N, C-alpha and C positions, 0 to 999 in steps of 0.2 A: 504494499500499499502507499502510493506516495503523498508528500503533506503538498497539498495545493498551497495555501495561505500559511508563508513563511512567518509572518509576524504573531498568530494565532496559539503557533506550540507550545510556548514557554512565556514566563513574563517572572521578572525579578520583584520579588513581595520581599517590603523593606521589615526584616522581622525581629527587629527589635522590641515591637510593640504589641506582637502577638505569640510567633511560634518559636517554643527552646528545643533545639535536636538535642536529646537524651538517647542515652542506652535503651531505653521500653519505645523508643520513636520518636517524633512528635507531639508534644504537649499545647492544645487551644486553646482558646476561650471556647466556651460553648455556645454555639450558633444562635440561640436566642440573646444572647450578651454581646453580638456585633452589629455595629454599626458598618454600612456600605459607603465608602467616601470613593467614589468616580468608581477602578476596578479594582482600589486595595481596599479588604476590610481591617477596620483597624476596633479592637477590641477595646471598650470605656475602660483604662486602667488612671486609677487618682491621679489628680495635676495634668494628665494628658486632653489637650483642647483641640476642639474640630479645626482649629488653625493648624498645627501642630499635625494633625495627621492629614490636614489638605497641603503642606508641606513634603511630608513625610509621599506622597501619592505623588507630588513632583518629583522628589528624589528617585524612587521605583521608574518612573518612567525615561529619567535619562541613565539610570542603570538595568534597560532591561536588557534581555540574554537576546544577541541578536543571531540567525542561522546563518552560518558561512557555505554548508553542506548538509544536504540528505538521501536518504534511500530509503528503501522496503525497511532495515533493520537498525537504521543507524542514524545520527546528529551530530552535527557538530556545528561550534557556532562561540561566540566571544560574549561575554559581561565583564564590567568594571560594577568593581562593589569596592565603597566607602569605607568598609568596617569587615570586618567578620561577620558574615549574615549567609545565610542558611537561602541555595538557591531553589525557587518554587518552580517546579515544573509541571505543565496539566497534562500527567500523561501517569498511567493508571499505573500504581505500583505493582510490578513484580520482580520475585528472587532476580530474571532473567538480563537485567539490566547494568549492564558493567557500565561504571562510569568514570574518563579521566581528566582532573581539571592539570595541565600544563604536560601532559604525558605521565601524570602519575594519579595510581588508581586510587579513591576513595573510595570511605563507605557510603551509601544509599540510606537515604530515612523516608518515613510514613509521613505525611504533613496527610491531616486530617483523615486518618485509617483509609486514606482512599488516592492519593497522590505522590507522586516522588519527589525525594529533597536531595540537596548535595549543600554541604558544608564548601562556601567558598572564601577564602582569605582577602584582603583587602587587596585590591589594585584591578588592574586588567588580566584576565584567566582564557585561555583556550579552552572551552568544555566540548569531550566527548563521550558520548553516548554508543553504546550498541547493545544489540538485544539479541540472545540466543535462549531459545525457549529450551526452560527446565527440563533436562531428559534428552534433549536434542545428543547429546557427545554418547550420552550407553546409547541412545536408538540408532544410531547410525553403525555402529560398532555390532552391534545386534544383528540388524541388517547382514553388514557385508559376511556376518560371520554364518548366517542363514543361506545368502546365495550360496556363497561357498562351498558348506554342504550340499546343499541342493545340486553343483555342478558335479562334485565326487561321486554324489551316487546316481546320478545321469551315466557319470563315462562307468562305475562299477556294473550299472545295470546293461552297460552297451557290451561293455567288456564281455558279461555273464553269459547275455545271446552270443554273441559272437563265438563264444570258448563250445556253447551247445551246439553250435550251429557245425563247426568244424570235427567235433567230436560225431557227427552224425556223418 
């Protein structure tokens, strides 16, 4: 499947308001407590005003993930993070995603128990994502082994029939 709208694939959310990426995944404010400001959800945290949330929306737009290359199972782009942040990708979370930031593999985390997230240090970075379905590696190996066994059995059967014809 090819992505047609490159700008709709991923968005960087300023995560200092909402998400914290931990060992158990990303913790977020409950949906009922969220206010939608532009394309960014801002959790009502004491001392955070609507003006701050709007400024963060502008910051998120400036730090957007820009897709540079994509295919049916991979995606590559650049992002400029002003702080250590979590890159929110509107891609469903799956263990088959492998993510590299500047060529170094990094751990992924769940955002909202549904989407893919990646910690990104401050600065401009190249982010590469590659998807390999879980079980694909063992699957092709089992299929190859089954094909080899089938070919060997066909050869053995052919040789057996040839030996029987020679004896007759």
